[in-house]
Each structure stands twice: as structure tokens, then as C-alpha cells.
N, C-alpha and C positions, 0 to 999 in steps of 0.2 A: 718306234726306238723306245728303249725298255729304261728304266731307273734305277742304278744300284741303290738299294737299303742295307747298310752295315750297321750290325749291332754288337757291341762288344762287351755291355753291362749286362747281366744275366747269368743264367746257370743252365747246363747241360745234366738233364737225370738221367744218368745211365742205368735202367730198373729193367729187372730181368721181365718176361712174359709179354714181347711181342708177339703180336698175331701173322700169322705166315699167311703171305698172299696167294692164297687159295679163297675162290670165292663158290658158295653152296646155295643153291637155290633152294629155302627153306618154303613147307607148305604153310598154307592160311593159318595163323593163329585161332583158338578157338573165338577170343575176344579181344577186340581193341579199346585204347584209352585216350581221350584226349582230357588234358590235367588244367582245368584254368588255372593254378597255381605257376603253371610256366610262362605265362604271359604275364610280367610282373605291372601290376596296380591296375590289371583288368578286372572290374565288377560283372560277372558274366550275366546275361537274363537268358535264360533258356526261352528256346522257340516250340520245344518239343515237351512233351511228355512221357516216365516209362513207357514202353509198351511200342511207341512207333517204330514204322519200318521207315529206311533210310537208304539213299543211293551215293555211292562215294561221292563227294561233294556237295551233298544237302546239308543245308546249313542246322547246327545245332543249339548256337547262342551267340549272343552279339554283346557287344561291350558297353556297358551303359552311358558309358560317357561319352563313347566315341564311335557312335550307330554304324559308321560307316566301315567300319571293322569286324568282318564277319569271320565266326570260326565252322568250319565245317567236317564233315566226316572223311575220315581216311576211307574208309570199305562202305560197301552195303550191307545190309543187316537190320538185325532188331536193336531199339536203344533199351538195353537190360537195365539198366541202374544209372543212378545218377545219387554218386556217393558224396554224403554232407558230412561235414564238420562242426566243430563250434560255431552256434551262433547260424548253422544253417546253411554256414558257409561251402558252396561247390568245391571238391575236392578232385573228383574224376566223373567221366561220363562217359560210360560203358557201353560199349557196341557189341555184341554177338553175331560175327559174320557169316554171310553168307559162304555154302562152298565155292561158289564162283563170284566176284564182284562185277555190279551192275555199277554204271559209271552215269552221273547227271552229265546231259550234254551241253556246254557252255557254247557249243562253236567256236570255231579259231576266227585270229584275229591277225592281220598282218601289220607289223610294225613300222614297215617299212610307208607303208599309207596313211595309217591310225595314226589320228593326233595326239598329242600328251593329254590331253582331259579326257580320251577316249582310251587310252590304253590305264592312265590310272584308275578311271573309274570300273572297266572289268577286273583288275588286279586284287583294287580291296572288296569287289563283288562279290568274286569267286573262292575270296578265303586266302587269297594269295598274299595279301598284307601282314598277315601272321607271323609269315616268315622274315618281317622286315622288322630290325630294330634300330632305335633313333638315340644317337649319341648327342646332350649330355642324359642323366639320368637312366642308360640302360632299361629304356619301357618301349611298346612297341609304337611304331612312326604313326602319327596322324594322317590322314587321306587331306586335309585341309594344307599341310606345310609342302615348303619346296626345298630339299634339303641343297645345300652348297656342294655337297659330293657324296658320292656310294661309296662304300667298298668292301670288297670281296676280297678274304683269304683262302687262297688255295694250299696255303702250307700251316700245318698245325704244327709248333714245335714243342708241343706240352709232351709229359711222357706217355707213353703206351697208349699213342693215338692213330686213328685211323690216317692210314696214307689217302689222301686225297686225289690224287693223281692216278693214284689204281682205282679207287672207288667210282673216278670220272672218266676212265678209258674209254667206254663205250658211250657214255655221252654227252659228246661234244658238242654234237649237231644242236641238242637241246639246250646246253649249255651257252653255246654260242648266241642262241636263241633268247633265252633269259638274261643276257646281257646287253642285248638290243632292248628289251625290253625296261629297264633300269635305265638307259641313254634317256629316254623318253621323259621319267621323274626326274631329273637333274638339268639345270643352266650349266654344271658345273663337270667335273671326270668323273668316269666310274673306274676306280681303280682296282685293281688286280695284282694280289699278291702271289707271288709264286716262288719256287725254290730256286735259288742261284744257279744251282748245281743240277738242274733237270733240263732235261731232252722232251720234255714232254709237250703236247699240243696245243695246252695251255697257252704257253709262250706265242701261239699265233693268231689266239683269239682276236677279234677286230672290234673296234670301237670300246674298246678299254686300254687304258693307260699301267703298260704291264711294270710293276715291282719288284726287281729281282732283289730276294731277301735272303741275307745270309745273316749267322751269328745264333748264339744258344738261346733257349727259352726268355722272355716273351715277343721272339723277335717276328714269329708269326700272328702276334695279337693284332686285331683292328686297331688297338689302342696304339701301338709302335707304330703302324703305317699312317694312321691319320696325324702322330707327333712328329713323323719326318716329312711328311706332305704338305698338309696344310692346318697348322694346330690351332685346338679348337679357343675362340673368343664367345664372349659374355653375349648371348643372343643369337648365336650360331648355332646350327643343327646340322650334324650329317646321319647317313643311314648303313647299318653295315646287314648285309645279307651272308649266310651258307653258303660254301661252293655247293652243295648239294642241292639247294635248297631253289638256289637259280634256275639247275635243268629241271626242278618240279616246275618253275613258272614256265621258264621255256617250252616245254612238251605241254601245258594247257593251253598258251597261246597258240601251238601248230595244230594241236589235234583237240581241242574242246575237253580233255579230260583232266580230272584232277586226280594224276596218278600218285600218291603220296609213297613211293617207292623211298625205302632207307636201308641204305648197304652199311651193316652193324659187325665192326672188330670187335672181335670177343678177345679180350687181352687180359693180363695177370695172372702170375703164378700159380693162382687156386685154380684157374680153368684148364681145363683138361684138352679140349679141343680148342685150341688157338686160331681162329682164322675168322676170313670175311663170309658173314650171311644176308643172302640177300632178302628183305622182308618189306615190311611199309610200319611208318610211324605209330608209334603207341602199341606196338607188339608185346605179348605177354611174353615175358623171359623164357620162359620150359618150350616155347614154340622152339627155339635154337639152341638152347644150353642143355643138354641132357644129363652131363659128369662135370663135377666139381670136389673141391677139398671139402670136408665138413669144418665147419666153424670159421665160414668164411663172411667177407660184406660183400654185399654186390653192389656196384657204383654206377649208375644211369648218367655216362659222361668220363672225364677224367680223373687221376686220382689229386690233383689240385682242384677244381672246379666242380667234380660231379655231386650228384644227388645220391643220397643213399635208397634203395629201395630194398624190397622183400624179393627172397629167389623166384617167389611166383607170382611177381609185380609185374607193372609193363613200363616199358621203357618211354622216357620224355620225350617231349615232342621235337628238340633240338637234338638231341645226340646221336652219332653214329658211331658210337663206342659201348660200350659194355665193360667195366674191371672188375675183376674179382680176384681179391686177395683177401689174406689170413688176417681175421681180427688180432687186433694187440692187445690182447688181454694177457699175455704172460709176462713176467716179471725179470727182466735182467740182472741178475744178482751183480753187486757191484757197477752197475753200469756207469755211477760217475765216474770210476778211474779210468785215466786217460790209456789210450791205445787199448783198451781193453779189447774190445769187439772193432774187428778192423774188417768186418763183415760188413760194415754199417756203413750206409754212405754220409758222408760230413762234409761240409764247405769249410770248414775248419779245419786245422790240422790237430785235432786232437783225437782224430784215429788215424790211423798209418794209412788208411783209403787213397788218401792224395798220392798216394806212389804209386798208386795202380789206376791210370788215366783212363784205360778202356775195359778195365772189369765193369762186370752189372752186376747189380744188388737185388739182396731182398729186398721187398717194401713190404710194412703191414702198416694198420693204422695205431700203432704206440705214438703217443705224445712225446715219449721221451722225458717227460716232465710236466709240471703244473704250470697255470697262470701264474705270471710275477710280474713285479714292477716294472714299467717299460721305460727303460735306462738307454743311455746313448751308448752302441756297438759300433756305429757303422755298415754294420749287416745288411742292412736294407738298402742304404744309398748303393751297395754291390750288385745286385739283384735288379736295380729298378733302371732302366735306359731311359726312361721318359727325364725331362728337364722339371725335376720337382723334386721338393724334400719331405720324402714319403712319412718320414716320424714324424713331423710338425703340422702333415697334413691329417694323419692318425689324429692327432691331439685335439686341434682343433673341432675335429667332427666328434669326436668323445664330448668336447666342452660344449656343441653346438652353437659355435661364432661364425655367425653364415659371411661375418665379413674377413676372417681370417681363411675361411674355407676358399673364398672365390680366390683373394689374393695369391693363394698357395695350390690352386690349380683342380677345383674339385671337377670344372666342366669338362677335364682333358680324360676323366679315370669314371672306372665302373670295377665295380667287385675283382674280375679277372685279372687286372691288371697288378694286381696287388696277392696274386695266389702265392706267388714265391716269395712275398713276404712273409706269409703264414708258414711256408715251409720251412725258412731261415731263421725268424725270429725266435731268440732265447726267452723272452716273454711270453712265448706260448698264448697272446693275444689275436682274438679271432679279427685279423685285419681287414677281412675281404666282408664280414657284417658290419665290421667299424662302418666302412667304406658306404656301404648300403644305406645304414643308418642315416649318414650323413646327406647323403642323395636326397633320401627321403626329407630330410627338412630343408633343400633346397625347395626341393616340389613345393613344399608346402609354404615357404617363404616367399620365394621368388615367382614360383610359376615354370 
């Protein structure tokens, strides 16, 4: 029996540029990348040098301060380059792919007969631990921990994102096995968030507490699901896993292969072939995007939380959408005049866009203003479904006040929970970055 999660606070962002539900299998990219910065707080220790040959599933590096967490190659080939930044920080590990992928054989493991300890050991030893994030702090899960619950959201409500039901429609068997694996990792529930209006086979998945989700963004966020089911308290930990990553976990336990297949939705009004592409984690963007408008920004992820990348760069580890939108480097003449640009989406009534609820709008990177004083407007509270005071929490994070951050709910949030706050607040402060900085303070002060 499913539980209903109805969210009223939030905002639906009707932007142009959704991907058509057409799936195209693309040839292998020339190179693939694993980016250590995608794994927040991980200090990588390389196990291989440039020029080494690897199979898909071979270890590349491990986490210096949690050495049970391993990171593996998504493809077979030659370790072409280790890209370093300031202070020799490793930014990318680039693999030149073989024409045919050769997989390391990890051997299958039946979750029905295996113990929890065996399942967890295999999960982290094979690189699958990289798919599991922990709350609080939005860091990778520690193999030594046992979470009170595990969350999987198969309903992404952010604008211009991949339809996860479409992505998973041919992977239900592996997805089910992945859920079985996750059940071995906790004594609590494995929660699966799905669209309440869906007729997908995901609603029939066993060994999961089904959450039928409805409402505007961020209804599908894991943070919202946690808040509606088992709110976080000090000292508690929950884990979160991406929906497609669950299928990757399940496939390894069934077949013994680390098949890092990723279905990427190319979206955004500057993309000329907006559809779904079956590729592999860390693929080069040019392997599936051939045509786009000039002066465009490439975002690995969605428009609210994604990472800016180059047009010849590589996809980030967790993302299954590539958003291409115009750079907002043009000046809006008299843009401060109310009712002037009614083609611009606005939460307030300073634009007549509110009269056209079914209309879809252009979107670009323009901030439409500069950073200014943080004042009480009530905008943040309108789009925050969690039972917290967003403005007060931001101020506590900016002040570095640990006690106030704890009292105001810092353990319940991660940066993506403040993505809409970034979008609507007129002060233009970087709310997601402020929350990230606050979480870093909590890691240092509390642990």
C-alpha cells in the first residue's frame, strides 16, 4: 500500500525545451571522464598512473579518509590523462575508450541468500558506493554506517529534466534487484517516490515503501520525501540513491558487470535535437550533441542545480540531463518597468505572465539584477515546503552560528532544497552556496 505525499508549497517552472520521448543509442565516446569534485568532500588517492590500461569496473582511485569507498572506470581503455588544478587537486580522470567495452567480472550475488554484511562489502568494493549519498551534509555514504532509511526518487519535478519512468521502462528487473540490495543495507524502510498520476510498473516494485507524490517542484526532491516521512534529527543518517543508479546496482549483483549505462535527456531551447540518448557515465558531450545554437551555455544537470561545462566537456557523474540554454548576456531595455516583458516567467504579478498559466517561457542565464541586501519579502517561504524558516537559516549560515543552524533545521537540508530560493529571491544571493558553506561548518564543528 502506497502513502500519499501532497506538496502545496513550491513552484512549477514551465520552461520551453523539453526532450521528446525518443531514445537513440549513440556510439561510444572517444573519451570518458570521472570527476572527483562530483563526490563532495572526497580526497582522491590514485591507484593508477597515466598510460595504464583498465577494464570497466577497474579501480581508479579511492577516498583518502574512507578507503572502503572505491571509484571505478565506466569503460575499458587507456587512462589517458589525470587533469589537475590548483595545489595539484585532481579535477578529472580521463579514459580513452576501447571500441568495445571489456568488463571486469565481479561475479553475481543473490540478495536472497546473502547476508547484509556480504551485500554491503560487495557494494562498496565494486565502486557502487559512489552512487549513495548521505544526509545530513550531502556527502558520500560511509560503509561503516547503517542508515535509518534509504530514499529513491523516481519522480523529478525540476524543470526540463529526464522522465525517469521513461528512462527505467526497460530496466525494471535490474531496478527491482537494486531495491532488494538497498533493503539489505538498512533496518528501516526503503522509500520509493513515484508520480501519483503514473501507471508505471514502478508502482509495483516490491520491498519498497511506495510514496505517491504530487505537487509542484520540489515535491520530487529526496529532501521533501524525508521531511514528509521520517524527518531528520541530530545524530540520524539517511541515504539517497538516484533511480537509474539503483538499476546499475541491481545489474551488477545479477550479472557481475559494472555497466555504467546512462540515459541522458538533451533539453533546453538552444538544443536542436532534444531527445534521449543512451550513453555511459562521464561521456563526452560531443558524442551525442551535434547541433546547438551559438552563444549557448551547457549545463550538466538541470537549470536550477546543474554544473556549467564546456561544449566539448564531459557529463558529470550523477546527471542524466544535459540542458542547453542561451547565455543571458543581453540587456533588457527598461527591464525594471512592470508589465513590460510578459514573455518572461515571474512568480510575482509584476509581469502579466500570471494570466497565462499554461504558457511555456524562454529561459536564459540572465540574473535580471545584481546582489543586494537580504530583506524580508516572504518569497522564500512560498516555495519552501519543508517546515523550516529559510531566510533565518540562510542568515545563520552566513554568520556561522552553529547553534542557530542546528535549531533552524540545517540537518534536514542540502543545497538542492534551496534551488527555488535561488530562483525567486530578489536579493540574488547564492542560497545554495550559502547552505553548502553552512554544511561545511557543521562537518567541521560537529562531525
